[in-house]
C-alpha positions in Angstrom: 14.9 16.9 17.4 13.3 15.6 14.7 15.2 12.1 13.5 16.4 10.9 9.9 14.2 8.2 10.0 10.9 10.8 10.8 11.7 12.8 7.6 8.4 12.8 5.4 5.7 11.8 7.9 3.3 14.0 9.1 4.5 15.8 12.6 1.1 17.3 13.4 1.5 20.8 15.3 -0.6 24.1 17.0 1.2 26.5 16.1 3.8 26.5 14.6 7.1 23.7 14.1 10.6 24.4 13.0 12.4 22.0 11.5 16.4 22.0 10.7 18.4 19.4 9.1 22.5 19.1 10.0 24.4 19.7 6.7 27.3 17.0 7.3 29.6 15.9 10.2 30.0 19.3 11.7 27.9 21.2 9.4 30.3 21.4 7.2 29.0 20.9 3.9 26.6 22.8 1.0 24.2 20.9 -0.1 20.7 22.4 -1.8 18.0 21.2 -0.1 14.2 22.1 0.1 11.2 21.0 2.0 7.6 22.1 1.6 5.2 22.4 4.1 0.7 22.0 3.7 -1.7 23.8 5.8 -4.7 21.2 5.9 -7.7 23.5 7.6 -11.0 22.1 8.8 -14.1 24.8 7.2 -15.5 27.6 8.3 -12.9 28.7 9.4 -13.0 32.8 11.5 -11.9 35.4 9.0 -7.8 36.2 8.5 -6.5 38.9 10.3 -5.3 41.2 7.2 -1.7 40.6 6.3 0.8 43.4 6.6 2.3 45.0 3.6 5.7 43.8 1.8 7.6 46.2 3.2 6.2 45.4 7.0 7.3 41.6 6.2 10.2 42.7 5.5 13.3 41.7 7.5 14.3 45.0 9.2 18.0 46.5 9.1 18.9 46.6 13.3 
């Protein structure tokens, strides 16, 4: 878990990363948070796989 002192620093990762924010005591606040992530990549890189269509990327109603 990332603590408040670590927000705003570089967090290296290889494949994926999950970051969560607690919304006040007992998670009962309705604040509006936003974030941004940057992907830095060395060139040249391998060809990316074909991106799925929008319909294929939308959540399924299972």
